[in-house]
N, C-alpha and C positions, 0 to 999 in steps of 0.2 A: 688886524690879525695877520700873523706872519705865516709863511708857507712851512710845510713840514720838512722840505728839503730845498737847499740852494746848490746849484752846480755851477762851478767856475771853470773856464778855460784857465790855463796856467801861464803860458808865455805871453808877455806883454798885457796880461790882465792882473796877475798877482805879483809878477816880477818883471824887470825891465830887460829881458833878453830871451832868446831861444835856448832852452836848457840843452838840447841835443847838439848844438853847433857852437855855443860859447863857453861851455863848462866841461871840464874833464874831471871825473870822479877818481877817487872817493872824495866826498864832501865832509868837511870837519869845521867845527866851530873854532875860530881863531884863538879864543881864550875860554876859559871856564865860565866867566861872566858874560860872554858875548850873547846879545839878544838881537834876533832878526838879522843875522849875517852869518855866512858860511864862507869857507875858503876852499878852492878846488886844489888839485895836486900841483898846479902851477903857482899857487899862491895868490890867484885872482879872487877877489871877494865880491859877494852880491848878496842882496836880501830882497825882502818884500818891498813893494811901494810903500810910502810912508804910512798911509790909512789902513792897510790891510790887515796887520795884526789886530787892531782895535775891532775892525769889522768881524773878523773871524772869532774873536773872543766873545763879542756880543752875541753873535748867532749861537755860539756853544752855550752861553749863559741862558739863552731863551729856548734851549733844547731843540734848536733847528739842526738837522742833519746836514753836514757840508760835504759835498762831493766834487771830485775832479772829473772833468769831461774834456780830454785833451789828447790830441794824436801827437806822439812823439816817438823817435827811434831811440830814445834813452829812458825807458819806463823805470829802471832801478834808480836814476838820479832823482826823479820827482817824488818817489815814495817818501 
């Protein structure tokens, strides 16, 4: 049986950096077909750890609510 809700920290749990110190917004996809990668205003790219997209999709498909529980000084970037 799965839980009704799963909460994740973000930095170094879903992606390999601290969003508020390593990334400068706005964030954009580098191309229309880009999946699991975004580019910041300096052209630096990053994405989720390898297994994260599949985990999130499986939780969604199982109707599990996914939440973020993270402290950051850049909340607009993590939305």
